[in-house]
N, C-alpha and C positions, 0 to 999 in steps of 0.2 A: 068387853067392847071390842069390836073389830071393824075394820074398813078395808075396802079394796078399790083399785083404780086401774084402768088400762089407758094407755096413751099410743095413738098411732104415730110413729116416729116421723114419717115423711111430712105430715101436717104440722107436728111440733117444730121440726127443722125450718119449715116454711115461715112459721110464726117467728122464730128467732131471727131468721135472715131478713125479715121486713125491718128490723131494727139494726141491721148492719151484720158484719162478720161475727162468728162466735168467738169473741174475746172479752177481755176484762172491761171493755168500754161499751159493750152491747147493753143498751138500756133495759131490754126485757130480762136478760140474765142478771143484771145488777138488782132488778126489782124483785126477782123470784129467789135467787140463791145468795148465800152468804159468802164471804171471802174465801173461807176454808173449802166449801163445796166447789166454787169456781176453780180454785187452784187445783183441786184434786181431779176434776173432770177435764178441764181444758188442756191438760197435758197429754191426753190421749190422742192417738192418730185420728179417731172418729169420735168426737165428743157427744154426738147427738143421742145415741142409745143411753149413755150414762145420764145425760141431762134429762132425757124423757123418763127414765126409771126413777130418778130422784124426784122429779115433778110428780110422777105417779104416786110415790110414796108420801109426799107432802099432802096430796089430795086424800089419800087413804087415812092419814092422820086426822085430818079435818073431819072425815066421815066417822072414824072411830070415836072421836071426842065430841061430836055434834050435840050430844045430850048433856054434856057437862062443862064444856068450855067453848067459847067463841074465839076463833083464831083471827086476829086483826090482819095479818099479812103472812104470806107463805114464807117470807124470809126469816120469820121468827121460829120456824121449824128447821132444825139442822139434821140432815141426813149425811152422816160422814163415815169415812173409813172404807178400806177395800172390801171388808165384810160389813155392809152398811149397818149402822145403828142410828136410832132416833134420839135426838137430844131436844127436849122440851121441858121446861121447868114444871115440876109437880107430877110428872107422870112417868110411869115405867112402861115403855112400849117396845115391842119386838117387831122388826120389819124384815120382810123377804121381798127381793126384787128379782124379776126374771125378764129375759129378752128372748124373743123368737121372731125372726124375720123382721117385719115391719112394726112389731109391737113390743111394748114394754109394760109390764104389769107389776104391781106391788100390793102386798097385803100387810096390814099392821094389826097387831093384837096387843092387848094389855096383859102384863104379867105381874104377879105378886112376888115380891122379894121374900 
């Protein structure tokens, strides 16, 4: 199983800013990201590429698991760490996130232990 997603950072930033500044009280951020993800990314000088990359990773997880599991909410998928890892119960997934200019891309694959 694998999944890939790409996010245009300026459009993603615009979506976030429709709900207020990029902080712990932003309704969009609270709906999509869990506490650990928010704390990790919002400490950066420019949080938007990191948020977009993790959003792309969550979408890639949904695509990778689409044939075996329905994901109820993006917040249930955790993309954590400086070297990102996926945490979702019952699955062993590897993630790669990359940024270039105005784009963030993520790819997720399943691995066997």
